[in-house]
N, C-alpha and C positions, 0 to 999 in steps of 0.2 A: 885330636878332638875325640872325650871318652864318647861312646858309645849310651846309650839311655838305657837304664833298667826298669824292669816294669815287675809290679808283682803277676806270679803264678796260681793259680789253683792251691799248686802243693804248699804254699806259702813262703816258698823260696821266692828273692829279689832276682830276676834273669836277664841278660842280656836280652833284646828285641826289639829292631829297626830298622825301617825301610829307610834305603837312600836312593835318589833320584839324582841323575844329571851327574855323576862322577864322572863319567865319560860324554867324549861329544856326538851328537848323533854318525859323525861321518864313523867313528869307532863302532857304536852299536852296528850300522848300517856292516863294516866288513867284518866283524865280528859274526853276525847272522849269514852272509854271503860263504863263509869260511865251512860251517858246519850243514847250507845246502848245500856245497858242493856234489856232484853224484858219485865224482870218485872217492867220497869220505868215507873210512874204512866202521861200519858200525858194527856191535855184536850184541846175537839175543841173549838175552836172560827169559825162565819161563815163570818167574816171580818176581817182584816187587823188595820179597824177603825172604831166605832161604830159609827154609822146613814152615815153612807158614803154609802147610800143605792139607793139617787139619784143622785152620784157623775159623774161627766163625765171621771172619773178614773175607770179602771177594779178593781176589788177586787177579793180575794182568800179566803178560809177557811186554817186555820193550825191549828196547835197544839202547847202548853204554858203551861208551869207548874212557875207558881208564887211562890216565896220565900218571898217577904217583899211587900207590896203593901200600898204604900202611910206612908210608919215607920211602920206598923205592919204587926210583923212576919206571914205568910200566910203558912207554912213548918218546922215540926222540922229540918229539914234537913238543914237549913238555916245557924247554923253556920259551918258546914260541907261543904257544899256550898264555903262559903268566902275562908275556909282554904284550900280545894280545886286547888282553884286560886290564892290563896293568895291574893288577891280583896284590903285587908288593907294595907297589905306593898305597893300592888301597888301603892294607894292612895296617901301612907304615902311619896312616894319616890319619887311621880308625883309630889304632891301637886293639887290632884286631890280634892278639896272641904272637907264639913267638918264629913259629916257621910254619908251612906249610905240611900238611899229614898226608892229606890225602886228597884227590881231585880227578874228578872224572867228570863226562857231559853224559845228559842222558835225553834221549829220545822215546816220547811217547806216541803213540799213535790215534785216531780217531778213533771211538767209539761209538756205537748206538743207543748207548747207555749209562747212567754213571755208575762209575765200579768203583769204591774206597779201597784199598790194601791195608791189610796188616800194618796198624802203627808200628813205628820203628824210631829207633836210636843208631845214630852210624856207628861208633864204639863204645860199645860197653865200660873194657876198661882202659882207656882213654881221656882222660880232660883235654874238650875241645869245645871250639864255637865253630859253628858251621857259615858259609858265606853263600849263599844261593843268588847266583845269578841268574834274569831269565833273558832268554836270548831275543826271543819272538815274544809278539802281542799274539795272544791265544785265551781260551777257557782251560782251565784243569785249576782251579785251587789248589796251592798246598795247604792242608788242615792240620791246626794244631790240637792236641788234646790238653786234659784236664792233669794228667800224670807225667809225673818224672823219673827219670834214672832208678830211684830206690824205692819205689811205688810196686803195688803187683797191679797187673791191669786187670783191674774189676771197677765195675762202676765208670767205665770210661764215659765220658763227655765230650763235645766237642768244645773248646776253650775260643777257638779264632781262626778265621779264613786268612789267606791274602792269595789275590786271586794275580795272575801273571803281566805283568808288563814289560815290553820292550824295553832296555836298558836296565832297571831298576838291580838294585844289592840288598837282598834279605839278610839279617846278620843276626842268628838266633844263637842260646845256649845249646850245645849239644845234649843238656840232658832233658829237653823237652822230648817226650813223643812226639812224633809227627807224620805223616803221609803226605804222597801227591795225587792228585786222580789224575782220571785221563782226560782228554778233550770230547766233546762232544759234537758244538758246533766250531770247533777249529780242527785242522787235516793234521795238524801236529802239534806238539809243547815240546818244545826243547829249554832244557836249563845245562846249567852248569855249576857246580858243587863243589866246593872247597873244605878241605877240615883242618881247623887249623889250631894248631899244637897252643892249650894253654898250660 
């Protein structure tokens, strides 16, 4: 099943599609419970984008857990999470890339105000498609911008937003600048991020 392409403000045709109902509600609950488990190991990062300290954008610390980093396994539970989310079947069914290059879970905690960090691209030197899985129902949109990989970050404008919904997969071209936002109404925002080689 081919993913949809849409016109990005940069002029490129890019993959951008939201997919609901791929997993059963029982599977969605099992994934959420796995990450809510109070012994699950989270690791702190002080910034969402490395080296963005002097940016005009704000930033915030968050918690992460790496499973796969640039093709190198980081956690013995990698295969477990691949099976739990059925990511290999998802990639095959929707013809997403040739394999996983990166996989990590992110946890953003509730803030008292809206904070939007620096726009970023996951990998500059590696062509990829991003599969973002929303683990829980919460606020904290994912923002996409009018700039892509070959553009300078001048006159950056918001292109579109996608709100988290438990069980949804958001698939998009890795060349699009994007950023998460922290939740204000919800206590937390959990996501799984997969970067797939193309």
